[in-house]
C-alpha positions in Angstrom: 28.7 1.5 5.6 29.1 0.3 9.2 26.5 -1.4 11.0 27.0 1.0 14.2 24.4 2.9 16.5 25.3 6.3 14.7 25.9 5.6 11.7 22.3 3.6 11.9 20.7 6.2 13.3 21.9 8.2 10.2 20.0 5.3 7.7 16.2 7.0 6.2 14.6 5.4 3.3 12.4 2.7 1.6 12.7 -0.4 0.6 10.2 -2.2 -1.8 9.9 -5.8 -1.1 8.2 -8.6 -3.3 6.5 -10.3 -0.5 6.1 -14.1 -1.2 3.3 -16.1 -0.3 2.5 -17.6 2.9 4.3 -14.8 5.4 2.4 -11.6 7.1 3.6 -8.1 6.3 4.6 -7.6 9.7 6.5 -10.8 8.9 8.5 -9.1 6.2 8.8 -5.6 8.3 11.2 -7.8 11.5 12.6 -9.4 9.0 14.3 -6.2 7.4 14.8 -4.8 11.4 16.7 -8.5 12.1 18.5 -7.7 8.6 18.8 -4.5 8.9 19.3 -3.8 13.0 17.4 -1.5 12.5 14.2 -0.9 15.2 12.0 1.6 13.1 10.7 0.0 10.7 7.0 -0.4 8.8 4.6 -1.2 5.9 2.8 1.3 4.3 -0.2 -0.9 3.8 -1.2 -4.8 4.5 -0.6 -7.0 1.5 -2.6 -11.0 3.7 -0.6 -13.5 3.6 -2.0 -15.7 0.7 -1.2 -12.2 -1.5 1.9 -11.5 -3.2 3.8 -8.6 -4.0 4.9 -4.8 -3.8 5.2 -4.0 0.1 6.5 -0.2 0.5 9.0 -0.6 4.0 9.7 2.5 5.4 12.8 2.5 7.9 14.9 4.8 10.1 13.3 8.8 9.9 11.3 7.9 7.0 8.8 5.5 8.6 7.2 9.5 9.5 5.7 9.4 5.9 3.7 6.2 6.1 0.6 8.4 6.9 0.8 9.7 3.3 2.4 7.0 1.5 -0.3 4.7 2.7 -2.7 6.5 1.5 -1.7 6.1 -2.3 -3.7 4.2 -5.0 -2.6 0.4 -5.2 -3.1 -2.1 -8.1 -3.2 -5.6 -8.4 -3.3 -8.5 -10.3 -7.0 -10.4 -9.1 -7.7 -14.6 -10.1 -11.4 -14.9 -9.5 -13.3 -17.8 -8.8 -16.7 -18.4 -10.4 -19.4 -20.5 -8.7 -19.1 -20.0 -5.4 -19.0 -18.0 -2.7 -17.1 -18.0 0.9 -17.1 -17.2 3.9 -13.8 -15.2 3.8 -14.1 -13.9 0.0 -11.4 -15.8 -0.7 -9.7 -19.7 -1.0 -9.4 -19.7 2.6 -13.0 -19.7 3.9 -15.6 -22.4 4.1 -18.0 -22.1 1.1 -21.6 -20.6 1.9 -22.3 -21.3 -1.3 -22.8 -22.5 -5.0 -24.4 -22.2 -8.6 -23.9 -22.8 -11.9 -22.3 -19.9 -14.3 -24.2 -21.1 -17.2 -22.1 -20.1 -20.9 -21.6 -16.8 -19.6 -19.7 -14.4 -22.2 -16.5 -12.4 -21.2 -18.1 -9.8 -22.4 -21.0 -10.6 -20.6 -18.8 -10.8 -17.1 -17.4 -7.6 -18.5 -20.4 -5.7 -18.6 -21.2 -6.7 -14.9 -17.6 -5.9 -14.0 -17.6 -2.5 -15.1 -20.3 -1.3 -12.8 -18.4 -1.5 -10.6 -15.7 0.7 -11.8 -16.0 4.5 -10.1 -17.0 5.1 -6.3 -18.6 3.4 -3.7 -19.5 2.5 -0.7 -18.0 -1.2 0.6 -18.3 -2.9 3.2 -15.2 -4.5 4.3 -14.9 -8.9 4.5 -15.8 -10.1 8.5 -12.3 -11.5 8.2 -10.6 -8.4 8.2 -8.2 -6.1 10.3 -10.5 -4.2 10.4 -11.1 -2.7 14.0 -14.4 -3.0 15.9 -14.2 -1.3 19.4 -10.9 -1.2 19.5 -10.7 -4.7 18.7 -9.6 -7.2 15.1 -12.8 -8.2 12.8 -11.3 -11.6 11.9 -10.7 -11.8 15.9 -14.2 -11.6 16.4 -15.2 -13.3 13.8 -13.2 -16.6 14.1 -14.8 -16.7 17.9 -18.4 -16.9 16.6 -19.6 -12.8 17.4 -21.7 -11.4 15.1 -19.0 -8.6 13.5 -20.9 -5.5 12.3 -18.6 -3.9 9.4 -19.8 0.0 8.5 -19.7 0.3 4.7 -16.2 3.1 3.7 -16.2 5.1 0.9 -13.8 3.3 -2.1 -12.3 4.3 -5.4 -11.9 1.7 -7.9 -10.3 3.7 -10.9 -10.6 0.8 -13.5 -11.2 -2.8 -13.7 -9.5 -4.9 -16.8 -9.3 -8.6 -17.6 -6.2 -9.7 -18.5 -7.5 -13.6 -18.4 -10.5 -14.9 -19.3 -10.7 -18.9 -18.6 -14.4 -20.0 -16.8 -14.5 -20.2 -14.2 -12.2 -18.0 -13.5 -11.2 -15.2 -14.8 -7.6 -12.9 -14.1 -8.7 -9.0 -13.7 -6.2 -5.5 -13.4 -7.6 -3.3 -11.0 -6.3 -0.1 -9.7 -8.2 1.3 -7.3 -7.6 3.6 -4.1 -6.1 2.4 -1.0 -8.1 1.0 1.4 -10.2 -1.4 -1.2 -10.8 -5.2 0.0 -9.8 -7.1 -4.0 -11.8 -10.3 -1.3 -15.0 -7.5 -1.2 -15.2 -6.7 -4.5 -14.6 -10.0 -5.8 -17.6 -11.4 -3.2 -19.8 -8.4 -4.5 -19.2 -9.0 -8.3 -20.0 -13.4 -7.8 -23.4 -11.5 -5.9 -24.3 -9.0 -8.8 -23.6 -11.8 -12.1 -26.1 -14.0 -9.9 -23.2 -16.9 -9.4 -21.0 -16.1 -6.2 -17.7 -15.8 -6.6 -14.3 -15.6 -4.7 -10.4 -14.5 -4.5 -8.1 -17.6 -5.7 -4.7 -15.3 -5.7 -3.8 -12.0 -5.7 -0.4 -10.1 -6.6 0.1 -6.1 -5.9 1.5 -4.5 -9.4 1.6 -1.6 -7.5 1.6 0.2 -4.1 1.8 4.5 -4.5 4.3 5.3 -7.3 6.5 1.8 -6.1 5.7 -1.0 -8.6 7.1 -4.9 -9.3 10.0 -3.0 -10.8 11.3 -1.3 -7.4 10.8 -4.4 -6.1 13.3 -7.0 -4.8 12.5 -10.6 -3.7 13.0 -11.0 0.2 15.0 -14.1 -0.8 17.7 -11.4 -2.1 17.5 -9.0 0.7 18.1 -11.6 2.9 20.9 -12.7 1.1 22.5 -9.2 1.2 21.9 -8.6 4.4 24.4 -11.1 5.1 26.9 -9.9 2.8 26.6 -6.6 3.8 25.5 -4.7 1.1 21.6 -4.3 1.4 22.3 -0.3 1.1 22.0 -1.7 -2.6 18.6 -1.5 -2.2 17.7 1.2 -0.2 15.7 4.3 -2.1 15.6 7.8 -1.1 12.9 9.2 1.3 12.2 11.3 -1.0 11.1 8.9 -3.5 8.5 8.0 -1.7 6.4 11.6 -2.8 8.1 11.7 -6.2 4.0 12.7 -7.8 4.2 15.7 -4.8 5.8 18.8 -6.1 9.4 19.1 -5.1 11.3 22.3 -3.2 14.9 22.4 -3.6 16.6 23.8 -0.4 19.6 25.9 -0.9 22.0 25.8 2.3 20.3 29.0 4.2 16.8 27.8 3.2 17.3 23.8 5.3 18.6 25.6 8.3 15.6 27.8 8.7 13.4 25.0 7.4 15.3 22.6 9.9 14.3 24.7 12.6 10.6 25.2 11.5 11.3 28.6 10.2 9.1 29.8 6.8 10.8 30.4 3.7 9.0 32.7 0.8 6.9 30.2 -1.7 6.4 31.1 -5.8 3.6 32.5 -6.8 0.9 29.7 -7.7 2.2 27.4 -5.0 -0.6 25.2 -3.4 -0.7 22.9 -1.4 1.9 20.2 0.0 5.3 20.0 -1.9 8.7 18.1 -0.3 11.8 20.5 0.5 14.6 18.5 -0.8 18.0 19.6 0.0 20.2 19.8 -3.5 21.7 16.6 -2.5 18.7 14.7 -2.7 17.7 14.4 0.6 14.1 14.7 2.4 14.8 18.0 4.7 11.2 18.3 5.8 7.6 18.5 4.3 5.8 21.7 3.2 3.0 23.3 3.5 1.9 26.8 2.2 0.4 29.2 3.5 -1.8 30.9 0.6 -2.3 33.8 1.7 1.5 35.1 3.1 2.9 33.2 0.3 5.0 31.4 2.4 6.5 27.8 2.6 5.4 26.2 7.0 8.0 23.3 7.3 4.9 20.7 8.5 7.6 17.6 9.6 11.3 18.1 9.5 13.5 14.7 9.1 17.0 16.5 9.2 17.0 18.6 12.5 21.1 18.4 13.7 
């Protein structure tokens, strides 16, 4: 496909990147904008510079899916070090307390760990991108300002010990969007009485996308140079593949593209993807249960 304006305007989809340690999520977005020549691009959930793993990038019209994809659940491999707490809740910060971990066993550690499974109120780290009165918390904290962050409701679905090698443990964390694994490590240290902080983090899953779907940034950059990066592009419809799908024939497509309703089957509820017979995402639809019709809420192909 030629990189001319008209063809680039039609490109819409998902690039799943295995982000390396050391780059911000915004850095990766900028690399993809330059490599593809497409300005409309954005990630669906910040991954800290010291973290690696699955970073979902939406490009072209697919960026309008961001609010839905960003809300997806996440999965991480977290390396937690017991015996010390830091002001950033990770290895970049200053140590604020230390304690002997004693002869704590894996079973004892797991017993406390499991108390963090479920819905909870979690306070984000002071060094985070959460905004307070329009300013990022970490910017205020670095200037020595007191930052009071409101707790947020998060859901931790499961916590599993993958490796137990005191003073470190590697834990599989399956959680809702918005959960701070750094805060989880800090809170776990308090509960154990030893202090703890995060020393490694790898996102293994974001929504439906896993590391199996991800391409290393180096390989993607090579594909930009070769001009064949499109082989890594995942259709926009796949970003919400856990949603019900409504296949649209030519007549239904014409109606939906102009914002008109189409009939829904009995029992239809909630939202669905309106997909063409060629597999392209045409619109996001919400059912009107009273009238049994699909109402287009976001339309992606209007020409």
